[in-house]
ROBADREN-996562 format. One record per residue (C-alpha): residue number from 1; residue in one letter; x, y, z. Coordinates in nm, 2 decimals. Layout:
 pos code      u      v      w
 NUM    A      X      Y      Z
...
This chain:
 pos code      u      v      w
   1    M   0.00   0.00   0.00
   2    Q   0.12   0.35  -0.07
   3    L   0.02   0.67   0.12
   4    N   0.04   1.02  -0.03
   5    V  -0.05   1.34   0.15
   6    C  -0.06   1.67  -0.03
   7    D  -0.09   2.02   0.12
   8    L  -0.22   1.90   0.46
   9    D  -0.33   2.19   0.69
  10    V  -0.46   2.13   1.04
  11    F  -0.59   2.38   1.29
  12    I  -0.65   2.33   1.66
  13    G  -0.86   2.62   1.77
  14    D  -0.69   2.93   1.62
  15    S  -0.35   2.76   1.60
  16    H  -0.24   2.65   1.25
  17    V  -0.06   2.34   1.37
  18    L   0.04   2.16   1.04
  19    Q   0.10   2.39   0.74
  20    G   0.12   2.26   0.38
  21    L   0.26   1.92   0.47
  22    T   0.33   1.70   0.17
  23    L   0.47   1.35   0.20
  24    G   0.47   1.01   0.02
  25    I   0.53   0.67   0.18
  26    G   0.59   0.39  -0.06
  27    A   0.46   0.03  -0.03
  28    G   0.66  -0.17   0.23
  29    R   0.84   0.14   0.37
  30    Q   0.86   0.22   0.74
  31    V   0.86   0.58   0.87
  32    V   0.95   0.73   1.20
  33    V   0.82   1.07   1.31
  34    I   1.03   1.24   1.57
  35    G   1.02   1.58   1.73
  36    R   1.01   1.77   2.05
  37    N   0.69   1.81   2.26
  38    G   0.43   2.02   2.07
  39    A   0.59   1.96   1.73
  40    G   0.27   1.81   1.58
  41    K   0.35   1.43   1.59
  42    T   0.02   1.33   1.74
  43    T  -0.17   1.58   1.53
  44    L  -0.02   1.43   1.22
  45    A  -0.12   1.08   1.33
  46    R  -0.48   1.20   1.41
  47    A  -0.51   1.37   1.07
  48    L  -0.39   1.06   0.88
  49    L  -0.65   0.85   1.07
  50    G  -0.93   1.11   1.00
  51    L  -0.97   1.20   1.36
  52    T  -0.92   1.58   1.33
  53    G  -1.27   1.66   1.20
  54    P  -1.34   1.96   0.98
  55    S  -1.03   2.14   1.11
  56    A  -0.81   1.97   0.85
  57    A  -0.78   2.03   0.47
  58    G  -0.57   1.87   0.20
  59    T  -0.55   1.55   0.00
  60    L  -0.49   1.20   0.13
  61    T  -0.45   0.91  -0.11
  62    I  -0.41   0.55  -0.01
  63    A  -0.34   0.31  -0.31
  64    A  -0.32  -0.06  -0.31
  65    D  -0.01  -0.23  -0.46
  66    G  -0.01  -0.19  -0.83
  67    A  -0.29   0.07  -0.83
  68    A  -0.24   0.42  -0.97
  69    A  -0.20   0.69  -0.69
């Protein structure tokens, strides 16, 4: 499976927590997200899982092996 994120923006209240995040993770790849407290690691995970509600905008594509992304 492949994961592509394009121009992800997430707000928590009035704070613009993630701004214009774009990333691609290829099939079979492992990714580690590191950063200091308050850097947005949990917010990124919540956004990728669809748990941020209407406070997020951007494009998230998940493609099965061999499918066009």
